[in-house]
ZAKE-506234 format. One record per atom (N, C-alpha, C): residue number from 1; atom name; x negated, z, y negated. Coordinates in nm, 2 decimals. Example, Ala and Ser with C-alpha at 12.3 -4.5 7.8 and 13.67 -1.06 7.14 Angstrom:
2
n, atom, px, pz, py
1, N, -1.32, 0.78, 0.57
1, CA, -1.23, 0.78, 0.45
1, C, -1.32, 0.78, 0.33
2, N, -1.28, 0.71, 0.22
2, CA, -1.37, 0.71, 0.11
2, C, -1.29, 0.79, 0.00
This chain:
151
n, atom, px, pz, py
1, N, -1.17, -0.02, 5.06
1, CA, -1.21, -0.02, 4.92
1, C, -1.12, 0.07, 4.84
2, N, -1.17, 0.16, 4.76
2, CA, -1.08, 0.25, 4.68
2, C, -1.01, 0.17, 4.57
3, N, -0.89, 0.22, 4.53
3, CA, -0.82, 0.16, 4.43
3, C, -0.90, 0.15, 4.30
4, N, -0.90, 0.03, 4.24
4, CA, -0.98, 0.01, 4.12
4, C, -1.12, -0.04, 4.14
5, N, -1.17, -0.04, 4.27
5, CA, -1.30, -0.09, 4.30
5, C, -1.30, -0.24, 4.27
6, N, -1.41, -0.29, 4.23
6, CA, -1.43, -0.43, 4.20
6, C, -1.51, -0.49, 4.31
7, N, -1.46, -0.61, 4.36
7, CA, -1.54, -0.69, 4.45
7, C, -1.66, -0.75, 4.38
8, N, -1.73, -0.83, 4.46
8, CA, -1.85, -0.90, 4.40
8, C, -1.81, -0.98, 4.28
9, N, -1.69, -1.03, 4.27
9, CA, -1.65, -1.12, 4.16
9, C, -1.62, -1.05, 4.03
10, N, -1.61, -0.91, 4.04
10, CA, -1.58, -0.83, 3.92
10, C, -1.43, -0.82, 3.89
11, N, -1.35, -0.86, 3.99
11, CA, -1.20, -0.85, 3.98
11, C, -1.15, -0.74, 4.07
12, N, -1.07, -0.65, 4.01
12, CA, -1.02, -0.54, 4.10
12, C, -0.91, -0.60, 4.20
13, N, -0.89, -0.52, 4.30
13, CA, -0.79, -0.57, 4.40
13, C, -0.65, -0.58, 4.33
14, N, -0.62, -0.49, 4.23
14, CA, -0.49, -0.49, 4.17
14, C, -0.48, -0.62, 4.08
15, N, -0.58, -0.66, 4.01
15, CA, -0.57, -0.79, 3.94
15, C, -0.57, -0.91, 4.03
16, N, -0.64, -0.90, 4.14
16, CA, -0.64, -1.01, 4.23
16, C, -0.50, -1.03, 4.29
17, N, -0.43, -0.92, 4.32
17, CA, -0.29, -0.92, 4.37
17, C, -0.20, -0.98, 4.26
18, N, -0.21, -0.93, 4.14
18, CA, -0.13, -0.97, 4.03
18, C, -0.14, -1.12, 4.01
19, N, -0.26, -1.17, 4.00
19, CA, -0.28, -1.32, 3.97
19, C, -0.24, -1.40, 4.09
20, N, -0.26, -1.35, 4.22
20, CA, -0.22, -1.43, 4.33
20, C, -0.07, -1.44, 4.34
21, N, 0.00, -1.33, 4.32
21, CA, 0.15, -1.33, 4.32
21, C, 0.20, -1.43, 4.21
22, N, 0.14, -1.43, 4.10
22, CA, 0.18, -1.52, 3.99
22, C, 0.16, -1.67, 4.04
23, N, 0.05, -1.70, 4.09
23, CA, 0.02, -1.83, 4.14
23, C, 0.12, -1.87, 4.25
24, N, 0.15, -1.78, 4.34
24, CA, 0.25, -1.80, 4.44
24, C, 0.38, -1.84, 4.39
25, N, 0.43, -1.76, 4.29
25, CA, 0.56, -1.79, 4.23
25, C, 0.55, -1.93, 4.16
26, N, 0.45, -1.96, 4.09
26, CA, 0.44, -2.09, 4.02
26, C, 0.43, -2.21, 4.13
27, N, 0.36, -2.19, 4.23
27, CA, 0.35, -2.29, 4.34
27, C, 0.49, -2.31, 4.40
28, N, 0.56, -2.21, 4.42
28, CA, 0.70, -2.22, 4.48
28, C, 0.79, -2.30, 4.38
29, N, 0.78, -2.27, 4.25
29, CA, 0.85, -2.35, 4.16
29, C, 0.82, -2.50, 4.16
30, N, 0.69, -2.53, 4.17
30, CA, 0.65, -2.67, 4.18
30, C, 0.70, -2.73, 4.31
31, N, 0.69, -2.66, 4.42
31, CA, 0.74, -2.72, 4.54
31, C, 0.89, -2.75, 4.54
32, N, 0.97, -2.67, 4.46
32, CA, 1.11, -2.69, 4.44
32, C, 1.14, -2.79, 4.34
33, N, 1.04, -2.84, 4.26
33, CA, 1.06, -2.94, 4.16
33, C, 1.09, -2.89, 4.02
34, N, 1.07, -2.76, 4.00
34, CA, 1.09, -2.70, 3.87
34, C, 0.96, -2.69, 3.79
35, N, 0.97, -2.69, 3.66
35, CA, 0.86, -2.68, 3.57
35, C, 0.81, -2.54, 3.58
36, N, 0.68, -2.52, 3.56
36, CA, 0.62, -2.39, 3.56
36, C, 0.63, -2.33, 3.41
37, N, 0.62, -2.42, 3.31
37, CA, 0.61, -2.37, 3.17
37, C, 0.48, -2.29, 3.16
38, N, 0.48, -2.18, 3.08
38, CA, 0.37, -2.09, 3.08
38, C, 0.43, -1.95, 3.12
39, N, 0.38, -1.90, 3.23
39, CA, 0.42, -1.78, 3.29
39, C, 0.31, -1.67, 3.26
40, N, 0.36, -1.55, 3.23
40, CA, 0.27, -1.44, 3.20
40, C, 0.32, -1.32, 3.27
41, N, 0.23, -1.25, 3.34
41, CA, 0.26, -1.11, 3.39
41, C, 0.15, -1.02, 3.34
42, N, 0.20, -0.90, 3.30
42, CA, 0.11, -0.80, 3.24
42, C, 0.14, -0.67, 3.32
43, N, 0.03, -0.60, 3.35
43, CA, 0.05, -0.47, 3.43
43, C, -0.02, -0.36, 3.35
44, N, 0.03, -0.24, 3.38
44, CA, -0.03, -0.12, 3.32
44, C, -0.09, -0.03, 3.43
45, N, -0.16, 0.07, 3.39
45, CA, -0.24, 0.16, 3.48
45, C, -0.14, 0.23, 3.58
46, N, -0.02, 0.25, 3.55
46, CA, 0.08, 0.32, 3.63
46, C, 0.14, 0.22, 3.74
47, N, 0.11, 0.09, 3.73
47, CA, 0.16, 0.00, 3.83
47, C, 0.28, -0.07, 3.79
48, N, 0.33, -0.05, 3.66
48, CA, 0.45, -0.13, 3.61
48, C, 0.40, -0.27, 3.57
49, N, 0.49, -0.36, 3.59
49, CA, 0.46, -0.50, 3.56
49, C, 0.57, -0.56, 3.48
50, N, 0.54, -0.64, 3.38
50, CA, 0.64, -0.71, 3.30
50, C, 0.61, -0.86, 3.31
51, N, 0.71, -0.94, 3.32
51, CA, 0.69, -1.09, 3.33
51, C, 0.76, -1.15, 3.21
52, N, 0.69, -1.26, 3.15
52, CA, 0.74, -1.33, 3.04
52, C, 0.72, -1.48, 3.07
53, N, 0.81, -1.56, 3.01
53, CA, 0.80, -1.70, 3.03
53, C, 0.81, -1.77, 2.89
54, N, 0.72, -1.87, 2.87
54, CA, 0.72, -1.94, 2.74
54, C, 0.75, -2.08, 2.77
55, N, 0.86, -2.13, 2.71
55, CA, 0.90, -2.27, 2.74
55, C, 0.97, -2.34, 2.62
56, N, 0.98, -2.28, 2.51
56, CA, 1.06, -2.34, 2.40
56, C, 0.98, -2.42, 2.30
57, N, 0.86, -2.45, 2.33
57, CA, 0.77, -2.53, 2.24
57, C, 0.68, -2.62, 2.33
58, N, 0.59, -2.69, 2.26
58, CA, 0.49, -2.77, 2.34
58, C, 0.40, -2.68, 2.42
59, N, 0.34, -2.74, 2.52
59, CA, 0.26, -2.67, 2.62
59, C, 0.15, -2.58, 2.55
60, N, 0.08, -2.64, 2.45
60, CA, -0.03, -2.57, 2.38
60, C, 0.03, -2.45, 2.30
61, N, 0.14, -2.47, 2.24
61, CA, 0.20, -2.36, 2.16
61, C, 0.25, -2.25, 2.25
62, N, 0.30, -2.29, 2.37
62, CA, 0.35, -2.19, 2.46
62, C, 0.23, -2.11, 2.52
63, N, 0.12, -2.18, 2.55
63, CA, 0.00, -2.11, 2.59
63, C, -0.06, -2.02, 2.49
64, N, -0.06, -2.06, 2.37
64, CA, -0.11, -1.97, 2.26
64, C, -0.01, -1.85, 2.24
65, N, 0.12, -1.88, 2.26
65, CA, 0.22, -1.77, 2.25
65, C, 0.20, -1.67, 2.36
66, N, 0.16, -1.71, 2.48
66, CA, 0.14, -1.62, 2.59
66, C, 0.01, -1.53, 2.56
67, N, -0.09, -1.60, 2.51
67, CA, -0.21, -1.52, 2.48
67, C, -0.18, -1.42, 2.37
68, N, -0.11, -1.47, 2.27
68, CA, -0.07, -1.38, 2.16
68, C, 0.01, -1.26, 2.20
69, N, 0.10, -1.28, 2.30
69, CA, 0.18, -1.18, 2.36
69, C, 0.10, -1.07, 2.42
70, N, -0.01, -1.11, 2.49
70, CA, -0.10, -1.01, 2.55
70, C, -0.16, -0.92, 2.44
71, N, -0.21, -0.99, 2.34
71, CA, -0.27, -0.91, 2.23
71, C, -0.17, -0.82, 2.16
72, N, -0.05, -0.87, 2.14
72, CA, 0.06, -0.79, 2.08
72, C, 0.09, -0.67, 2.16
73, N, 0.10, -0.69, 2.29
73, CA, 0.13, -0.58, 2.38
73, C, 0.02, -0.47, 2.38
74, N, -0.11, -0.52, 2.37
74, CA, -0.22, -0.43, 2.36
74, C, -0.20, -0.34, 2.23
75, N, -0.18, -0.41, 2.12
75, CA, -0.16, -0.34, 1.99
75, C, -0.04, -0.24, 1.99
76, N, 0.07, -0.28, 2.06
76, CA, 0.19, -0.20, 2.06
76, C, 0.18, -0.09, 2.17
77, N, 0.08, -0.10, 2.25
77, CA, 0.06, -0.01, 2.37
77, C, 0.17, -0.02, 2.47
78, N, 0.21, -0.15, 2.49
78, CA, 0.31, -0.18, 2.59
78, C, 0.44, -0.24, 2.54
79, N, 0.54, -0.24, 2.63
79, CA, 0.67, -0.29, 2.60
79, C, 0.77, -0.19, 2.66
80, N, 0.82, -0.10, 2.58
80, CA, 0.91, 0.01, 2.63
80, C, 1.04, -0.05, 2.69
81, N, 1.09, -0.16, 2.63
81, CA, 1.21, -0.22, 2.68
81, C, 1.19, -0.28, 2.82
82, N, 1.07, -0.32, 2.86
82, CA, 1.04, -0.37, 2.99
82, C, 0.98, -0.27, 3.08
83, N, 0.97, -0.14, 3.03
83, CA, 0.91, -0.04, 3.11
83, C, 0.76, -0.05, 3.13
84, N, 0.69, -0.11, 3.04
84, CA, 0.55, -0.14, 3.05
84, C, 0.47, -0.05, 2.96
85, N, 0.38, 0.03, 3.01
85, CA, 0.29, 0.11, 2.93
85, C, 0.18, 0.02, 2.87
86, N, 0.07, 0.09, 2.82
86, CA, -0.04, 0.02, 2.77
86, C, -0.10, -0.08, 2.87
87, N, -0.11, -0.21, 2.84
87, CA, -0.16, -0.31, 2.93
87, C, -0.30, -0.28, 2.98
88, N, -0.32, -0.29, 3.11
88, CA, -0.45, -0.28, 3.17
88, C, -0.50, -0.41, 3.23
89, N, -0.41, -0.50, 3.26
89, CA, -0.44, -0.63, 3.32
89, C, -0.33, -0.73, 3.29
90, N, -0.37, -0.86, 3.30
90, CA, -0.27, -0.97, 3.28
90, C, -0.32, -1.09, 3.36
91, N, -0.22, -1.18, 3.38
91, CA, -0.25, -1.31, 3.44
91, C, -0.15, -1.40, 3.38
92, N, -0.19, -1.52, 3.35
92, CA, -0.10, -1.63, 3.30
92, C, -0.13, -1.76, 3.37
93, N, -0.03, -1.84, 3.38
93, CA, -0.06, -1.97, 3.45
93, C, 0.03, -2.08, 3.38
94, N, -0.02, -2.20, 3.40
94, CA, 0.04, -2.32, 3.34
94, C, 0.00, -2.44, 3.41
95, N, 0.07, -2.55, 3.39
95, CA, 0.03, -2.68, 3.45
95, C, -0.07, -2.75, 3.37
96, N, -0.16, -2.81, 3.43
96, CA, -0.26, -2.89, 3.36
96, C, -0.32, -3.00, 3.45
97, N, -0.44, -3.04, 3.42
97, CA, -0.51, -3.14, 3.50
97, C, -0.66, -3.11, 3.50
98, N, -0.72, -3.15, 3.61
98, CA, -0.86, -3.12, 3.62
98, C, -0.93, -3.25, 3.66
99, N, -1.04, -3.28, 3.59
99, CA, -1.11, -3.41, 3.62
99, C, -1.22, -3.39, 3.73
100, N, -1.23, -3.49, 3.81
100, CA, -1.34, -3.48, 3.91
100, C, -1.47, -3.55, 3.85
101, N, -1.57, -3.57, 3.93
101, CA, -1.70, -3.62, 3.89
101, C, -1.69, -3.76, 3.83
102, N, -1.59, -3.84, 3.88
102, CA, -1.57, -3.97, 3.83
102, C, -1.48, -3.99, 3.71
103, N, -1.42, -3.87, 3.67
103, CA, -1.33, -3.88, 3.55
103, C, -1.19, -3.90, 3.59
104, N, -1.16, -3.89, 3.71
104, CA, -1.02, -3.91, 3.76
104, C, -0.95, -3.77, 3.75
105, N, -0.83, -3.77, 3.69
105, CA, -0.76, -3.64, 3.67
105, C, -0.66, -3.62, 3.79
106, N, -0.64, -3.49, 3.82
106, CA, -0.55, -3.45, 3.93
106, C, -0.46, -3.34, 3.87
107, N, -0.34, -3.33, 3.91
107, CA, -0.25, -3.22, 3.86
107, C, -0.30, -3.09, 3.91
108, N, -0.30, -2.99, 3.83
108, CA, -0.35, -2.86, 3.87
108, C, -0.26, -2.75, 3.81
109, N, -0.26, -2.64, 3.88
109, CA, -0.20, -2.51, 3.83
109, C, -0.32, -2.43, 3.78
110, N, -0.33, -2.39, 3.66
110, CA, -0.44, -2.32, 3.60
110, C, -0.40, -2.18, 3.57
111, N, -0.48, -2.09, 3.61
111, CA, -0.45, -1.94, 3.59
111, C, -0.57, -1.88, 3.51
112, N, -0.53, -1.79, 3.42
112, CA, -0.63, -1.71, 3.35
112, C, -0.59, -1.57, 3.37
113, N, -0.69, -1.48, 3.40
113, CA, -0.66, -1.34, 3.43
113, C, -0.78, -1.25, 3.38
114, N, -0.74, -1.13, 3.35
114, CA, -0.84, -1.04, 3.30
114, C, -0.78, -0.90, 3.30
115, N, -0.87, -0.80, 3.28
115, CA, -0.83, -0.66, 3.27
115, C, -0.92, -0.59, 3.17
116, N, -0.86, -0.48, 3.12
116, CA, -0.92, -0.41, 3.01
116, C, -1.07, -0.38, 3.03
117, N, -1.15, -0.41, 2.93
117, CA, -1.29, -0.38, 2.94
117, C, -1.38, -0.47, 3.03
118, N, -1.32, -0.57, 3.08
118, CA, -1.39, -0.66, 3.18
118, C, -1.38, -0.80, 3.13
119, N, -1.47, -0.89, 3.18
119, CA, -1.46, -1.03, 3.15
119, C, -1.33, -1.09, 3.20
120, N, -1.29, -1.20, 3.14
120, CA, -1.17, -1.27, 3.19
120, C, -1.21, -1.40, 3.25
121, N, -1.13, -1.45, 3.35
121, CA, -1.17, -1.56, 3.42
121, C, -1.05, -1.66, 3.43
122, N, -1.09, -1.78, 3.47
122, CA, -0.98, -1.88, 3.50
122, C, -1.01, -1.95, 3.64
123, N, -0.91, -2.00, 3.69
123, CA, -0.91, -2.06, 3.82
123, C, -0.81, -2.17, 3.83
124, N, -0.82, -2.26, 3.92
124, CA, -0.72, -2.37, 3.93
124, C, -0.70, -2.40, 4.08
125, N, -0.58, -2.45, 4.10
125, CA, -0.54, -2.51, 4.23
125, C, -0.48, -2.65, 4.21
126, N, -0.54, -2.75, 4.27
126, CA, -0.48, -2.88, 4.26
126, C, -0.36, -2.89, 4.35
127, N, -0.26, -2.97, 4.31
127, CA, -0.14, -2.98, 4.38
127, C, -0.09, -3.13, 4.38
128, N, -0.01, -3.16, 4.48
128, CA, 0.06, -3.29, 4.48
128, C, 0.19, -3.27, 4.56
129, N, 0.29, -3.36, 4.53
129, CA, 0.42, -3.35, 4.59
129, C, 0.52, -3.26, 4.53
130, N, 0.51, -3.26, 4.39
130, CA, 0.61, -3.17, 4.32
130, C, 0.75, -3.21, 4.37
131, N, 0.83, -3.10, 4.40
131, CA, 0.97, -3.12, 4.44
131, C, 0.98, -3.17, 4.58
132, N, 0.88, -3.17, 4.66
132, CA, 0.88, -3.22, 4.80
132, C, 0.90, -3.10, 4.90
133, N, 0.93, -2.98, 4.86
133, CA, 0.96, -2.87, 4.95
133, C, 0.84, -2.85, 5.04
134, N, 0.87, -2.86, 5.17
134, CA, 0.77, -2.83, 5.27
134, C, 0.65, -2.93, 5.27
135, N, 0.67, -3.04, 5.21
135, CA, 0.56, -3.14, 5.20
135, C, 0.48, -3.12, 5.07
136, N, 0.51, -3.03, 4.99
136, CA, 0.43, -2.99, 4.88
136, C, 0.29, -2.94, 4.93
137, N, 0.18, -2.98, 4.86
137, CA, 0.05, -2.94, 4.91
137, C, -0.03, -2.89, 4.79
138, N, -0.12, -2.79, 4.82
138, CA, -0.20, -2.74, 4.71
138, C, -0.34, -2.70, 4.77
139, N, -0.44, -2.69, 4.69
139, CA, -0.57, -2.64, 4.74
139, C, -0.58, -2.49, 4.71
140, N, -0.67, -2.43, 4.78
140, CA, -0.71, -2.29, 4.75
140, C, -0.76, -2.28, 4.61
141, N, -0.74, -2.17, 4.54
141, CA, -0.79, -2.16, 4.40
141, C, -0.94, -2.18, 4.40
142, N, -0.99, -2.25, 4.30
142, CA, -1.13, -2.27, 4.27
142, C, -1.16, -2.20, 4.13
143, N, -1.27, -2.14, 4.13
143, CA, -1.32, -2.08, 4.00
143, C, -1.34, -2.19, 3.89
144, N, -1.29, -2.15, 3.77
144, CA, -1.31, -2.25, 3.66
144, C, -1.40, -2.19, 3.55
145, N, -1.44, -2.06, 3.57
145, CA, -1.53, -2.00, 3.47
145, C, -1.47, -1.89, 3.39
146, N, -1.55, -1.84, 3.30
146, CA, -1.51, -1.73, 3.21
146, C, -1.43, -1.78, 3.09
147, N, -1.33, -1.70, 3.05
147, CA, -1.25, -1.74, 2.93
147, C, -1.25, -1.61, 2.84
148, N, -1.20, -1.63, 2.72
148, CA, -1.19, -1.52, 2.62
148, C, -1.10, -1.41, 2.68
149, N, -1.15, -1.29, 2.68
149, CA, -1.08, -1.17, 2.73
149, C, -0.97, -1.14, 2.62
150, N, -0.85, -1.10, 2.67
150, CA, -0.74, -1.07, 2.58
150, C, -0.72, -0.92, 2.56
151, N, -0.77, -0.84, 2.65
151, CA, -0.76, -0.70, 2.65
151, C, -0.89, -0.63, 2.62
């Protein structure tokens, strides 16, 4: 598949790699017993990537801060201090919970991702065994639907 081609899900290989790398980093943190907080990675068309972490407020405020950061980077056409040009894609993740059909909640790592001019999506991986190292377990990501696009 050529660079920038979209698979059937409408996500480019570059965005897929960006979001999967972010989820991998977050799952590693959880396995080690550390908080994920709200993590954000933003990439530009030249392949540069900048990472941001939001942790100094409540979870909802940090999540809003991450979303606002993507919009601010778009307006500013990047972050020269981080070596980032005009954003073309982003992924953010945070801890949450997902209910099953019976209303029981399970811990989840939730990811939102999107790219310029395309719909944005969310996905989640259930996890258990925070801080258990090799005994930490998680599910493959499951689609959670479309979310508001930030670019």
